C-alpha positions in Angstrom: 187.3 12.4 121.4 188.8 14.4 118.5 190.6 17.6 118.9 188.6 20.7 118.8 189.7 23.7 116.8 188.8 27.3 117.6 185.4 26.9 115.9 184.5 23.8 117.9 185.0 21.4 114.9 186.2 17.9 115.6 188.4 15.7 113.6 186.7 12.4 114.7 185.4 11.7 111.2 188.7 12.1 109.4 190.6 8.9 108.7 194.2 8.7 109.6 196.3 7.9 106.6 198.8 5.8 108.6 196.0 4.2 110.6 194.8 2.4 107.4 198.1 0.6 107.1 198.9 -2.7 108.7 201.3 -2.5 111.8 204.4 -3.7 109.9 203.8 -1.1 107.2 203.3 1.6 109.8 206.7 0.8 111.2 208.3 0.9 107.7 206.7 4.3 107.1 208.2 5.7 110.3 211.6 4.2 109.7 211.6 5.6 106.1 210.9 9.1 107.5 213.8 8.8 110.0 216.1 7.3 107.3 215.5 10.2 104.9 216.1 12.8 107.7 219.2 11.0 108.9 220.6 10.8 105.4 220.1 14.5 104.9 221.7 15.3 108.2 224.7 13.1 107.5 225.7 15.3 104.6 226.5 18.0 107.1 228.3 15.7 109.5 230.5 13.9 106.9 231.4 16.6 104.4 233.0 19.4 106.6 236.0 17.4 107.8 236.9 16.4 104.2 235.9 19.6 102.5 239.6 20.8 102.0 240.6 17.4 100.6 237.5 17.5 98.3 238.4 21.0 97.1 241.9 19.8 96.3 240.6 16.8 94.5 238.6 19.2 92.2 241.6 21.3 91.3 242.0 23.5 94.3 241.5 27.3 94.4 238.2 29.0 94.2 236.9 26.7 91.5 237.7 23.5 93.5 236.2 25.0 96.6 233.0 25.8 94.7 232.8 22.3 93.3 233.3 20.8 96.7 230.5 22.9 98.2 228.2 21.7 95.5 228.6 18.2 97.0 226.5 19.4 100.0 224.2 21.7 98.1 223.1 19.6 95.1 221.5 16.7 97.1 219.2 19.3 98.8 218.1 20.6 95.4 217.2 17.0 94.5 215.2 16.7 97.7 213.3 20.0 96.9 212.6 19.0 93.3 211.7 15.4 94.3 209.3 16.7 96.9 207.5 18.8 94.3 207.3 16.1 91.7 206.7 13.0 93.8 203.1 13.8 94.8 201.8 14.2 91.3 203.9 11.2 90.1 202.4 9.0 92.8 198.9 10.1 92.0 199.4 9.4 88.3 201.6 6.3 88.3 201.0 4.8 91.8 203.4 4.5 94.7 205.5 1.5 93.7 206.5 2.5 90.2 207.3 6.0 91.4 209.5 4.6 94.2 211.3 2.3 91.8 212.0 5.1 89.3 213.2 7.3 92.2 215.5 4.5 93.4 217.0 4.0 89.9 217.5 7.7 89.4 219.1 8.0 92.9 221.5 5.1 92.1 222.4 6.5 88.7 223.1 10.1 89.9 224.8 8.9 93.1 227.2 6.7 91.1 227.8 9.3 88.3 230.9 10.8 90.0 232.5 7.4 90.3 231.9 6.8 86.6 233.1 10.3 85.6 236.4 10.0 87.4 237.2 6.5 86.0 
């Protein structure tokens, strides 16, 4: 039986998006969701202990502290912008090309600080 809303409507006729996937793909979707959440949570577990060293690396003072705090803030802006753009991109270009472009962009932006300090 489907769930009944306040108006007595059922959801029996609605297909489940994850139900259409094969079992191994269902597991991959669930793991991907946990991985993204875990990665975002790690920002706040890893950065606070090294924030003073990071601020010193960026020149110290208020400017260094501001730049160090951007290390925790900017990834979340990427998540927000990516969330807004990914749906239309997937509809237009399909899932696989969108994921590949996202992975390349993530790799390029994630390694940019290493290239900039070299």
